[in-house]
N, C-alpha and C positions, 0 to 999 in steps of 0.2 A: 651269485645266482644259485638259487636252491635247486637241487636235482632230486627229483622223485619220479615215480612211474607215471604220474598224471600229467606232468609237463610235456609239452610237445612244441617243437619249433617248426613252424610251417614253412614249406618251400614256396616258390613262386605260385601265387594264386592264379588260376585260370589256365586255359590251354591244356597242353600235354602234362603239366605238373599239378593239375587240379587234385587236391586231396592228398598229395604225397607229403609225408612228414619226415623230419629228421629229428629223432629224440636227442635231447642234449646229452653231452658226454660228461661223466664224472671228472673232476679235476685231475685225479690220479691217472686217468687214461690219457689226458693231454700231456702230462709230464712223461708218461711212458712213451708217447709218440715222439717227444723231443729226444729222449734218450735213445730210442730206436733209430731215429733219423741220423743222429750223430754216429751211432755204432755201424749202421749200414753204409753210410758215406765213407767211414774209415775203412771198412772191409772192401768197398768198391775201389778205393784208391790203392789199398794194399795189394789187391789182385791185379793192379795195372790198368784200371779203367781211367779214361781221360775225362776230365771234368766237363768239357764242353759237350761230349756225347751224352754223359749222364744228365746234364742240364737240359739238353735238347729233347731227351726222351722222358723226362720226369713227369710231364703231364699226359703222356700217351694213354695211360689207363682211363683217363677221363673221356676218351673217345666212346666209352660205353654209354655216354649220354645220348648217343645216336639211337639207342633203344627206345627213348622217349618219343621218337617219331612214330612209333607203333602203338603208343598209348602208355598210361602210367604203370600198368602191371608189367609189361615187357621191359619198360625202362628201369623200374626198380629192380627187376630180376637181373638185368644186364649189369647195372651199376653195382649191385651187391655182389654179383659173381666175381667181379674183378677187384673188389675192395675188401676181400677177406684174405688174410695173410697165409692161410694154410696151403693153398695151391702153389704160390711162388716159393714158399719155404721148402715144400717137398721137392719141387723141381730144382731148387738151388742145391739141395743135398744130392740129388741125382746127377746134376751137372758137375758137382765137385767130385763125386765118386767116379764118374766117367772121364774126368779131366777136361771138360769142355769149358774153357775160360770165357768165350763169348756168351754162352748160355748162362753161366753163373753171373756174369756182369749184368745181363738183362734181368735176371731174377732179382738181383740186388737193387736195380733201378725201380723195379716194380714194388719191392718191399719199401724202398725209400718213399715212394709216392704214398703208399698206405700210411706209413708213419707220419709223413708230412700232413696228410689229411687229419689224422687223429690229433696231432699237435695243434692244428688250426681249429679243432673243435668239430670237425665233420666226421660223422659216423655213418653207419648203414642207414638206408632209407626204409620207410614203411609204406606199402602200397595202400591206397584208399580202400575202405571197406565197401564191398559190393552191396 
Protein backbone atom coordinates (compact mmCIF):
# COMPACT_ATOMS: atom_id res chain seq x y z
CA UNK A 1 0.00 0.00 0.00
CA UNK A 2 1.42 3.33 -0.99
CA UNK A 3 1.38 5.92 1.77
CA UNK A 4 1.19 9.59 0.91
CA UNK A 5 -0.69 12.65 2.07
CA UNK A 6 -3.44 12.30 -0.53
CA UNK A 7 -4.56 8.80 0.48
CA UNK A 8 -7.36 8.50 3.01
CA UNK A 9 -9.05 5.45 4.42
CA UNK A 10 -12.71 6.25 5.02
CA UNK A 11 -14.49 5.12 8.13
CA UNK A 12 -18.07 3.84 8.13
CA UNK A 13 -20.10 5.91 5.68
CA UNK A 14 -23.30 7.43 6.95
CA UNK A 15 -24.72 8.22 10.34
CA UNK A 16 -22.47 9.63 13.04
CA UNK A 17 -19.31 8.64 11.15
CA UNK A 18 -20.15 10.50 7.94
CA UNK A 19 -17.02 12.11 6.54
CA UNK A 20 -14.69 10.87 9.30
CA UNK A 21 -11.43 9.58 7.84
CA UNK A 22 -8.47 7.70 9.21
CA UNK A 23 -5.31 8.41 7.22
CA UNK A 24 -3.20 5.29 6.59
CA UNK A 25 -0.17 4.76 8.81
CA UNK A 26 3.37 4.37 7.52
CA UNK A 27 4.71 0.82 7.91
CA UNK A 28 7.37 1.94 10.38
CA UNK A 29 4.64 3.27 12.70
CA UNK A 30 3.01 -0.15 12.68
CA UNK A 31 6.35 -1.78 13.55
CA UNK A 32 6.87 0.77 16.33
CA UNK A 33 3.40 -0.15 17.60
CA UNK A 34 4.36 -3.83 17.84
CA UNK A 35 7.62 -2.99 19.62
CA UNK A 36 5.82 -0.60 21.95
CA UNK A 37 3.11 -3.15 22.76
CA UNK A 38 5.70 -5.79 23.67
CA UNK A 39 7.69 -3.31 25.78
CA UNK A 40 4.64 -1.99 27.62
CA UNK A 41 3.29 -5.50 28.25
CA UNK A 42 6.68 -6.52 29.67
CA UNK A 43 6.75 -3.45 31.93
CA UNK A 44 3.17 -4.17 33.04
CA UNK A 45 4.05 -7.72 34.06
CA UNK A 46 7.35 -6.61 35.63
CA UNK A 47 5.47 -4.12 37.84
CA UNK A 48 3.22 -6.94 39.05
CA UNK A 49 0.17 -6.48 36.84
CA UNK A 50 -2.05 -9.49 36.32
CA UNK A 51 -2.64 -10.53 32.74
CA UNK A 52 -6.41 -10.92 33.09
CA UNK A 53 -6.89 -7.35 34.44
CA UNK A 54 -4.74 -5.97 31.64
CA UNK A 55 -6.66 -7.94 29.05
CA UNK A 56 -10.02 -6.90 30.53
CA UNK A 57 -9.12 -3.19 30.44
CA UNK A 58 -7.22 -3.20 27.15
CA UNK A 59 -10.18 -1.94 25.10
CA UNK A 60 -11.43 0.58 27.69
CA UNK A 61 -10.01 3.61 25.79
CA UNK A 62 -12.34 2.77 22.91
CA UNK A 63 -15.22 3.91 25.10
CA UNK A 64 -14.31 7.30 23.61
CA UNK A 65 -16.39 6.20 20.62
CA UNK A 66 -19.37 7.27 22.72
CA UNK A 67 -18.41 10.81 21.66
CA UNK A 68 -19.72 9.97 18.18
CA UNK A 69 -23.23 9.91 19.67
CA UNK A 70 -22.91 13.71 19.75
CA UNK A 71 -21.71 14.00 16.15
CA UNK A 72 -18.54 13.49 14.11
CA UNK A 73 -16.58 16.44 15.50
CA UNK A 74 -17.06 15.61 19.21
CA UNK A 75 -16.47 11.96 18.38
CA UNK A 76 -13.17 12.65 16.62
CA UNK A 77 -12.10 14.98 19.45
CA UNK A 78 -12.91 12.36 22.12
CA UNK A 79 -11.28 9.52 20.17
CA UNK A 80 -8.11 11.48 19.43
CA UNK A 81 -7.86 12.74 23.03
CA UNK A 82 -7.51 9.22 24.40
CA UNK A 83 -5.42 7.85 21.54
CA UNK A 84 -2.43 10.17 21.93
CA UNK A 85 0.37 8.68 24.05
CA UNK A 86 1.52 11.93 25.70
CA UNK A 87 -1.03 12.05 28.54
CA UNK A 88 -0.68 8.43 29.70
CA UNK A 89 3.12 8.66 29.39
CA UNK A 90 3.27 11.78 31.58
CA UNK A 91 0.82 10.27 34.07
CA UNK A 92 2.92 7.08 34.12
CA UNK A 93 5.99 9.06 35.12
CA UNK A 94 3.99 10.88 37.81
CA UNK A 95 2.63 7.56 39.12
CA UNK A 96 6.12 6.05 39.24
CA UNK A 97 7.57 9.10 41.02
CA UNK A 98 4.75 9.04 43.57
CA UNK A 99 5.05 5.26 43.96
CA UNK A 100 1.48 4.49 42.91
CA UNK A 101 1.59 1.02 41.39
CA UNK A 102 -2.16 0.85 40.52
CA UNK A 103 -2.01 4.16 38.64
CA UNK A 104 1.18 3.09 36.84
CA UNK A 105 -0.44 -0.17 35.79
CA UNK A 106 -3.50 1.66 34.44
CA UNK A 107 -1.29 4.01 32.43
CA UNK A 108 0.61 1.04 31.01
CA UNK A 109 -2.69 -0.55 29.92
CA UNK A 110 -3.65 2.73 28.26
CA UNK A 111 -0.29 2.89 26.47
CA UNK A 112 -0.66 -0.76 25.44
CA UNK A 113 -4.01 0.05 23.84
CA UNK A 114 -2.50 2.91 21.85
CA UNK A 115 0.43 0.73 20.74
CA UNK A 116 -1.96 -2.08 19.80
CA UNK A 117 -4.01 0.31 17.66
CA UNK A 118 -0.88 1.57 15.88
CA UNK A 119 0.29 -2.01 15.29
CA UNK A 120 -3.10 -2.83 13.76
CA UNK A 121 -2.86 0.21 11.48
CA UNK A 122 -5.29 2.50 13.29
CA UNK A 123 -4.24 6.09 13.82
CA UNK A 124 -5.90 9.30 14.79
CA UNK A 125 -9.09 10.34 13.04
CA UNK A 126 -9.79 13.44 11.00
CA UNK A 127 -13.12 15.26 11.33
CA UNK A 128 -15.13 16.09 8.23
CA UNK A 129 -14.62 19.53 6.75
CA UNK A 130 -17.44 21.95 7.47
